[in-house]
C-alpha angles and dihedrals in degrees: 000000000000093000090054091048091047091048091049091048091048091048091049091049091050091048090051093052093043091053092051092045090061106026105020130108091271097028131123093273091056090044093055090048089052091049090054091047090049090053090051092050092048090052089049090049091051090052092049092049090051089050091050091050091051091050091049089053089050091050090050090053090054099048113120093238094052108028115171107212094195090055092049090050091050091050092049091051096045102037103028100028092233116172136180118251111271096024118132116225122204115200119200129191092255091066 
């Protein structure tokens, strides 16, 4: 009788741990979700690092010792809507 009870208790204990190994808070299901989330965050980090590199290039183009006049003109046209006298501007609904 006691060996049956011990076997049942051991089986229940193994079932408990097996359940939590797969479906628990730190189980394989949670682990695979965290791996997918990690991949998303790494992709987001790569995009942010590319944005930072682009901004650093823009800053370098605006430094007083290495001013890029073409870049300044592009910024003035895009951001401030500057135009040369006599230019014709076409405005679309997208803008």
